[in-house]
C-alpha positions as CSV (number, residue, x, y, z in Angstrom):
1,M,0.0,0.0,0.0
2,E,1.4,3.4,-1.0
3,K,2.4,5.6,1.9
4,E,0.9,9.0,2.6
5,K,3.3,11.9,1.7
6,V,4.6,14.9,3.5
7,V,6.3,17.8,1.7
8,L,9.1,19.2,3.8
9,A,10.3,22.8,3.4
10,Y,14.0,22.0,3.1
11,S,17.0,24.3,3.2
12,G,19.8,22.0,4.2
13,G,20.4,24.1,7.3
14,L,20.5,22.7,10.8
15,D,16.8,22.5,11.5
16,T,15.6,21.0,8.3
17,S,18.6,18.6,8.1
18,I,17.6,16.9,11.3
19,I,13.9,16.9,10.5
20,I,14.2,14.2,7.8
21,P,15.7,11.5,10.1
22,W,13.3,12.7,12.9
23,L,10.3,12.3,10.6
24,K,11.5,8.8,9.6
25,E,11.7,7.8,13.3
26,N,8.4,9.3,14.4
27,Y,6.3,9.2,11.2
28,N,7.6,6.0,9.6
29,D,4.3,5.7,7.6
30,L,5.0,8.9,5.7
31,D,7.0,9.3,2.4
32,I,9.2,12.4,2.7
33,I,9.4,14.8,-0.2
34,A,11.9,17.6,0.3
35,C,11.2,20.9,-1.4
36,C,13.9,23.6,-1.5
37,V,12.7,26.9,-2.7
38,N,15.6,29.0,-4.1
39,V,14.9,32.7,-3.4
40,G,18.5,33.7,-3.8
41,Q,20.3,32.0,-1.0
42,E,23.9,31.3,-1.9
43,D,23.8,27.5,-1.5
44,D,25.0,24.8,-3.7
45,M,21.6,23.4,-4.8
46,E,23.2,20.1,-6.0
47,F,24.7,19.6,-2.6
48,V,21.4,20.4,-0.9
49,K,19.6,17.9,-3.1
50,K,22.2,15.1,-2.4
51,K,22.1,15.9,1.3
52,A,18.3,15.6,1.4
53,L,18.3,12.2,-0.4
54,S,21.2,10.8,1.7
55,S,19.2,11.9,4.9
56,G,16.2,9.9,3.8
57,A,14.0,11.9,1.5
58,S,12.6,9.9,-1.4
59,K,12.4,12.9,-3.7
60,V,13.6,16.4,-3.9
61,Y,12.2,19.5,-5.6
62,I,14.5,22.4,-6.3
63,E,12.4,25.4,-7.2
64,N,14.3,28.4,-8.6
65,V,12.0,31.5,-8.1
66,V,14.6,34.2,-7.6
67,N,13.3,36.6,-10.2
68,E,9.7,36.0,-9.2
69,F,10.6,36.7,-5.6
70,V,12.1,40.1,-6.6
71,E,9.6,41.3,-9.1
72,E,6.4,40.0,-7.4
73,Y,7.2,40.3,-3.8
74,V,10.2,42.6,-3.0
75,Y,9.2,45.2,-5.6
76,K,5.8,45.5,-4.0
77,G,7.5,46.4,-0.7
78,I,9.8,48.9,-2.5
79,K,6.8,50.6,-4.0
80,A,5.2,50.8,-0.6
81,N,8.4,52.0,1.1
82,A,7.7,49.3,3.7
83,V,10.1,49.3,6.7
84,Y,9.2,47.5,9.9
85,E,9.9,49.4,13.1
86,G,11.9,52.0,11.2
87,K,14.7,49.6,10.2
88,Y,13.8,46.1,8.9
89,L,13.2,45.8,5.2
90,L,11.3,42.5,5.6
91,G,13.6,40.2,3.7
92,T,12.4,37.0,5.5
93,A,8.8,38.1,5.6
94,Y,8.6,38.6,1.8
95,A,10.1,35.1,1.1
96,R,7.7,33.1,3.3
97,P,4.5,33.5,1.3
98,L,6.3,32.5,-1.9
99,I,7.9,29.5,-0.3
100,A,4.5,28.5,1.0
101,K,3.0,28.8,-2.4
102,K,5.7,26.5,-3.9
103,L,5.2,24.0,-1.0
104,V,1.5,23.9,-1.7
105,E,2.1,23.4,-5.4
106,A,4.5,20.5,-4.7
107,A,2.0,19.0,-2.3
108,H,-0.7,19.1,-5.0
109,K,1.7,17.5,-7.5
110,E,2.5,14.7,-5.1
111,G,-1.0,14.3,-3.6
112,A,0.5,15.0,-0.2
113,K,-1.8,15.7,2.8
114,Y,0.9,17.1,5.0
115,I,3.5,19.9,4.9
116,A,6.3,20.0,7.4
117,H,8.7,22.9,8.3
118,G,11.6,23.7,10.5
119,C,10.4,26.9,12.0
120,T,10.8,27.2,15.8
121,G,7.8,27.6,18.1
122,K,9.1,31.0,19.2
123,G,9.5,32.6,15.8
124,N,7.5,34.5,13.2
125,D,8.0,32.2,10.3
126,Q,5.8,29.4,11.6
127,V,2.9,31.8,11.5
128,R,3.8,33.2,8.1
129,L,4.2,29.8,6.5
130,E,1.2,28.2,8.1
131,T,-1.1,31.2,7.5
132,A,-0.1,31.3,3.8
133,I,-0.6,27.6,3.4
134,A,-4.0,27.9,5.0
135,A,-4.9,30.7,2.6
136,L,-3.9,28.6,-0.4
137,D,-5.2,25.2,0.7
138,P,-6.8,24.9,4.1
139,T,-7.1,21.1,3.8
140,I,-3.3,20.6,4.1
141,Q,-2.2,19.5,7.6
142,I,0.9,20.9,9.2
143,I,3.7,19.0,11.0
144,A,5.9,21.3,13.0
145,P,8.7,19.3,14.8
146,W,10.0,22.2,16.9
147,R,6.6,22.3,18.6
148,I,6.6,18.5,19.2
149,W,10.0,17.0,19.7
150,D,12.1,17.2,22.9
151,I,15.0,19.0,21.3
152,G,15.2,22.2,23.2
153,S,18.1,24.2,21.7
154,R,20.4,24.5,18.7
155,E,23.1,22.9,20.7
156,E,20.9,19.8,21.2
157,A,20.0,19.9,17.5
158,I,23.7,19.7,16.7
159,D,24.1,16.7,19.0
160,Y,21.2,15.0,17.3
161,A,22.6,15.7,13.8
162,E,26.0,14.3,14.8
163,S,24.3,11.2,16.1
164,K,22.8,10.7,12.7
165,N,26.0,11.5,10.8
166,I,24.5,14.5,9.1
167,D,26.8,17.0,7.4
168,L,26.2,20.4,9.0
169,N,28.4,22.2,6.5
170,G,30.4,24.3,9.0
171,I,27.7,24.8,11.7
172,T,29.2,24.2,15.2
173,K,28.4,25.1,18.7
174,E,31.0,27.9,18.5
175,K,29.5,29.2,15.2
176,I,25.9,28.7,16.1
177,Y,24.2,31.7,14.5
178,S,20.8,31.0,12.9
179,R,21.0,32.5,9.4
180,D,18.3,33.0,6.8
181,Q,19.5,34.3,3.4
182,N,17.8,35.3,0.1
183,I,18.6,37.7,-2.6
184,L,17.3,40.6,-0.6
185,H,19.1,40.0,2.7
186,I,20.7,37.8,5.2
187,S,19.6,37.7,8.9
188,H,21.7,36.6,11.8
189,E,20.2,35.5,15.1
190,G,21.3,33.5,18.2
191,G,24.7,33.0,19.7
192,M,26.2,36.1,21.4
193,L,23.4,38.3,19.8
194,E,21.0,37.0,22.4
195,N,22.7,39.2,24.9
196,P,21.8,42.9,24.1
197,G,24.7,44.0,26.3
198,L,27.2,42.8,23.8
199,E,28.5,44.6,20.7
200,P,28.3,42.4,17.6
201,D,31.5,41.0,16.2
202,Y,30.8,42.2,12.6
203,D,34.0,40.7,11.3
204,E,32.7,37.3,12.2
205,I,29.0,37.9,11.4
206,L,28.8,39.7,8.1
207,V,28.4,37.8,4.9
208,M,27.0,40.1,2.2
209,T,28.5,43.4,3.4
210,N,31.9,44.9,4.3
211,T,32.5,46.3,7.7
212,I,32.9,50.1,7.6
213,E,36.6,49.6,8.3
214,N,37.0,47.5,5.2
215,T,35.0,49.8,2.8
216,P,36.8,51.7,0.0
217,D,38.2,55.2,0.7
218,L,36.7,56.5,-2.5
219,A,33.0,57.3,-2.9
220,E,31.0,55.7,-5.7
221,Y,28.1,57.2,-7.6
222,I,25.2,55.1,-9.0
223,E,22.0,56.0,-10.9
224,I,18.8,54.1,-10.6
225,E,15.9,54.6,-13.1
226,F,12.3,53.8,-12.1
227,K,9.2,53.3,-14.2
228,E,5.9,53.4,-12.2
229,G,7.9,52.8,-9.0
230,I,9.8,49.8,-10.3
231,P,13.6,50.0,-10.8
232,V,14.3,49.2,-14.4
233,K,17.8,50.5,-15.1
234,L,21.1,50.7,-13.2
235,N,23.6,53.2,-14.6
236,S,21.6,53.2,-17.8
237,K,21.7,49.4,-18.2
238,K,18.3,47.7,-18.3
239,L,18.1,44.8,-15.7
240,N,15.4,42.4,-14.5
241,G,14.7,42.1,-10.8
242,E,17.2,39.4,-10.1
243,E,20.0,41.2,-12.0
244,M,19.1,44.5,-10.4
245,L,19.3,43.2,-6.9
246,K,22.4,41.1,-7.5
247,S,24.2,44.2,-8.9
248,L,23.1,46.5,-6.1
249,N,24.0,43.9,-3.4
250,K,27.5,43.8,-4.8
251,I,27.8,47.6,-4.9
252,G,26.1,48.3,-1.6
253,G,28.0,45.4,0.1
254,T,31.3,46.9,-1.0
255,H,30.4,50.2,0.7
256,G,29.0,48.8,3.9
257,I,25.4,49.8,3.1
258,G,22.3,48.4,4.8
259,I,23.6,46.8,8.1
260,I,21.2,47.1,11.0
261,D,21.2,45.8,14.6
262,L,17.5,45.5,15.5
263,L,15.8,44.6,18.7
264,E,12.4,43.9,17.2
265,N,8.9,43.1,18.4
266,R,8.1,39.7,17.1
267,L,4.6,38.7,15.9
268,V,4.4,36.0,18.6
269,G,4.8,38.6,21.4
270,M,8.4,38.5,22.4
271,K,11.4,40.8,21.6
272,S,14.3,39.4,19.7
273,R,17.6,40.7,18.4
274,G,18.9,40.2,14.9
275,I,21.6,41.6,12.6
276,Y,20.3,42.2,9.1
277,E,22.3,42.8,5.9
278,T,20.2,44.4,3.1
279,P,22.7,46.3,0.9
280,G,20.8,46.4,-2.4
281,G,17.3,46.7,-0.9
282,T,18.5,49.7,1.1
283,L,19.7,51.4,-2.0
284,L,16.5,50.8,-3.8
285,I,14.2,52.0,-1.1
286,E,16.2,55.2,-0.4
287,A,16.3,56.0,-4.1
288,H,12.5,55.3,-4.4
289,K,11.8,57.6,-1.4
290,Y,13.7,60.5,-3.0
291,L,11.9,60.1,-6.3
292,E,8.5,60.0,-4.6
293,S,9.3,63.3,-2.8
294,F,9.8,64.8,-6.3
295,V,6.6,63.6,-8.0
296,L,3.8,63.0,-5.4
297,E,1.6,65.8,-4.2
298,K,1.6,66.5,-0.5
299,D,-1.5,64.8,0.8
300,T,-0.9,61.7,-1.2
301,A,2.7,61.5,0.0
302,H,1.7,62.0,3.7
303,F,-1.1,59.5,3.5
304,K,1.2,57.0,1.8
305,D,3.8,57.5,4.6
306,M,1.2,56.3,7.1
307,M,0.2,53.4,4.9
308,S,3.8,52.4,4.5
309,Q,4.1,51.7,8.2
310,K,0.9,49.7,8.2
311,Y,1.9,47.8,5.0
312,A,5.2,46.8,6.7
313,E,3.3,45.6,9.8
314,L,0.9,43.7,7.6
315,V,3.7,41.9,5.7
316,Y,5.6,41.2,8.9
317,N,2.4,39.8,10.6
318,A,1.8,37.1,8.0
319,M,-1.1,38.9,6.1
320,W,0.4,38.6,2.6
321,F,-2.7,36.9,1.2
322,S,-5.2,39.1,2.9
323,G,-7.9,41.3,1.3
324,L,-6.4,44.3,3.2
325,K,-3.0,43.8,1.5
326,D,-4.8,43.6,-1.9
327,A,-6.5,46.9,-1.2
328,F,-3.2,48.5,-0.1
329,D,-1.5,47.3,-3.3
330,A,-4.3,48.8,-5.4
331,F,-3.8,52.2,-3.7
332,I,0.0,52.0,-3.9
333,D,0.0,51.1,-7.6
334,S,-2.2,54.1,-8.3
335,T,0.3,56.4,-6.6
336,Q,3.2,54.9,-8.6
337,K,2.0,55.9,-12.1
338,A,3.9,59.2,-11.7
339,V,7.0,57.6,-10.1
340,N,9.1,57.8,-13.2
341,G,12.6,59.2,-13.3
342,K,16.3,58.8,-12.4
343,V,17.9,59.1,-9.0
344,K,21.7,59.5,-8.4
345,L,23.2,58.4,-5.1
346,K,26.7,58.8,-3.6
347,L,27.9,55.8,-1.5
348,Y,30.7,56.2,1.0
349,K,31.6,54.4,4.3
350,G,28.1,53.0,5.0
351,T,26.3,56.2,4.0
352,I,23.9,57.1,1.2
353,K,23.9,60.7,0.0
354,F,21.4,62.2,-2.4
355,A,23.3,63.4,-5.6
356,G,20.5,64.5,-7.9
357,M,17.4,63.4,-9.7
358,V,15.3,64.1,-12.8
359,S,11.7,63.3,-13.7
360,E,9.2,64.3,-16.3
361,N,6.5,64.2,-13.6
362,A,8.3,66.5,-11.1
363,L,6.1,68.7,-9.0
364,Y,9.0,70.8,-8.0
365,N,9.1,73.9,-10.1
366,E,12.3,76.0,-9.7
367,S,10.5,79.2,-10.8
368,I,8.0,78.8,-8.0
369,S,10.3,77.4,-5.2
370,S,13.1,79.9,-5.9
371,F,13.4,82.9,-3.5
372,S,13.2,85.1,-6.6
373,T,9.8,86.4,-7.7
374,G,8.4,84.5,-10.7
375,D,5.3,84.7,-12.9
376,L,3.6,81.7,-11.3
377,Y,3.8,82.9,-7.7
378,D,3.2,86.4,-6.4
379,Q,4.6,86.7,-2.9
380,K,1.9,89.4,-2.1
381,D,-0.8,86.6,-2.4
382,A,0.6,85.1,0.8
383,T,-0.9,88.0,2.9
384,G,-4.5,86.9,2.3
385,F,-3.7,83.3,2.6
386,I,-2.0,83.8,6.0
387,H,-5.1,85.8,7.2
388,L,-7.4,82.9,6.3
389,Y,-5.0,80.2,7.5
390,S,-4.5,81.8,10.9
391,L,-8.2,82.7,11.5
392,P,-8.9,79.7,13.9
393,Y,-5.9,80.6,16.0
394,K,-6.9,84.3,16.2
395,I,-10.4,83.3,17.3
396,Q,-8.9,81.0,19.9
397,A,-6.7,83.8,21.2
398,L,-9.7,86.1,21.4
399,N,-11.7,83.6,23.4
400,K,-8.8,83.3,25.8
401,L,-8.6,87.1,26.2
402,N,-12.4,87.3,26.8
403,N,-12.1,84.7,29.5
404,T,-9.3,86.4,31.3
405,V,-10.3,90.1,31.0
406,S,-13.5,90.7,32.9
407,N,-15.8,93.7,32.2
408,T,-13.4,94.9,29.6
409,E,-14.3,95.2,25.9
410,V,-11.6,93.5,23.8
411,K,-11.1,94.9,20.4
412,Y,-9.0,93.3,17.8
413,S,-8.4,94.2,14.2
414,F,-7.9,91.6,11.6
415,K,-6.3,94.1,9.3
416,E,-2.6,94.7,9.3
């Protein structure tokens, strides 16, 4: 009789490496299908495939979705200027709904009733993956070993892996950071980072980005061109999403751009500390913000600023497939029709400096904004405007005077 099947979200890292033998021990009636979704992590996919098979998987899917990840997920966040808690550019949060989508597709191909994952019971990703899976196919059942087994730490996970002769590819109890990488970022958690009183050892931690001490002593200029809010050219060269982010990661990483140390509020209610490297994404979102300041009228820009924060929270909080996000996307896309133009940035020692921009949709008009008098703006018109604008405050002041001066007639002239 054919076994029931489980599709395992497989990366080849510590957690998912030990899940295969653990599933074989505890769910020996299930056929294990490993599914590795490549969203730009710098792993040898052939090695990952062989490792999954040697660990006990009967079949392995390697799904290359890097360009889809950038153009259908990351770019939506760039258009929204979405930054969680003022720092985090949501690299992991964007990847999870796409990974969930590919897991569900693999489960449908294989006729699998179960999906398993290696997310810890303390993290955000368990909520993101399972909520996305439920939105795509609520009949699929979840197996989450970290919420079931008696392994209580990464040290114990390493012990288990060694007992099963699993190649951990350099992971040791001394180098115990939990890392998640895709083309947008890499995150680092665990180890000494769990003590907020300690300064990170960036020489040991950083993967995509130079430390400030190792950046060039000469600045570099880049120019990014946007069409309807989407980056389409870098230094006049047309690039797709994958090419754009790879190129900007290299440039930004060279100059130490996009390193943050964040003590964040997790979806599950606790605080956690992580180091995030997002060199290319940081360049894109800063350039995009500059261009929007050039082409969006005030009220739209201010309202979008408020929505950007809510959009970031929505993505962080596992609501990618929600109706609210669809509504936000519709609004954001409508604002991006005018976001066309070129932005020049100067990069030096971890900093990004504005170096100029042009746009056919610019709302900035030099003849109006200049201190010189021009045809489109007569400075004398400001007198009447100020009288009307300040009227509520004048009335408020009169009321205060009437309340403090008894039996005295208060006279006030609105004329200068």
